[in-house]
N, C-alpha and C positions, 0 to 999 in steps of 0.2 A: 504494500500500500504506500502510496505517495500522497503527501498533503502539502498545501501551501496556504496562503491567506484566503484563497477563494474556492478551493476545491480539494476533494479527496479522490484519488483514482487508483485503479489497479489494472493497468493496460499492459498485457504481456503478449509478446509476439514470438512466433516460431518463423524464422526467416531462413531461406535456403537459396544459395546461388551456386552456379557452376563456373569452372574455369572456361575460358574461351576454347572452343573446339573440344571441350571436355578432355583436355590434355591431363593425364594423371600425374601431376607434378607435386601434389600436396602430401609429400612423404618426407621422412627424415628431417633434415635441418630446415627445409622449406615449410614443412608442417609446423614445427616448433615455432619458427619465426612468425608465421602467419597467425597462429593462436596468440602469441605474445602481443603483436601489434593490434590485433582486434580487441583483446582484453584492455590494453592501454587506451585505445581510442574510446571504448565504451566508458571507461573510468573518467577520461578527460571531458567527455560530453555529458556525464551525469546519468548514463544509462546503466542499469543494473544487469550485468551479465550473469545469468543463472546457470547456463550450460552452453558448452561449445564442443563440437566434434567435427573433424574433417575426414572426409573420405578422399581417396586420391584425386578425384575430379570435382568435388563439391564441398561446401561448408554448410553446417547446420548451426544456427544460433538460437538461443532462447533468452530473451531479454525483456526487461521492463523499462518503460519510458513514460514521460509525462504526456498528457493529452495534447500538448502544444506541438508535438513532434510526430509527423506522419511516418509510418513504417517505410515508405519509399525513400524519404529523405534520410532516414537512419541507414538503410542499406546503401544508398548512393554514397553517403559519407564514408561508411566503413569500406566499401569497395575501392573508392578513390584513394583514400589514405593508405590502405594496405597495398594496393598495386604499386604506388610510388615507392613505398618502403621495400617491398619484395624485389622489385626490379633494381633498386639501388643495392640491396644486400646480395642479390644473385644476378648480376648483369648477364651471365651466359644464358639465362632463361629468355631474355629479350632477343638475343641473337639467334637462338636455336628454335624455340617453340613459338614465340609470340611476336616475331618481327612483323611490323606493319599492323599490329593489333594490340588491344589491351590484355590485361591478365584475366579479367572476368567477362563472362558473357553478359549480354544486356538484360536478360530476364532474371526474375526472382520469384520465389514462392513466398507468400505472406499468409500466415495463419494466426488468428487471434486465439488466445488460450482462454477458455471459459466453458466450452461444452464438455471438455475433459479436464481432468485434474492436472495440477502442476506436476505432481509426481509422475504421472503417465508421460508427459512430454519430456521431462528430465530423463526418465528411464529409456524412452525411445531414442533420444539423442545419444545418451551414454552407451547404448548397446548397438549403435550403428555398425561398428566394425565387426561385431559378431553376427550381424544380419546381412552380410554380403550375399547377394542373390535374392534377397527378399525385396519387398517394396520399399521405396524411399519415403 
């Protein structure tokens, strides 16, 4: 729950996006660095990161934000900042896999959390790696 002088809110989102061309690059050091920069960006912007998991070609985030911030703006900010950071930290990626394009695909999945419990969403995201071959 978030509160300020005028409102109380509990807006939680499950946001998913893919790498451009679904290149499976989110492994090893790139995975660790991506998680770190996404967590730092959430903290800097005041978004509460509740869970994060990366598959080789996509990212799952579960976060809480104020009602003043649209989920699309949150995703756009996270994707932009992380892409610059990752291409700076791993310049070979830009040369080999992403020349002429960005790190992330244009699309996103946005789900609001409310019809199911918070624990269900957390469990789903935390178990992504053991559900390879299942549904996303």
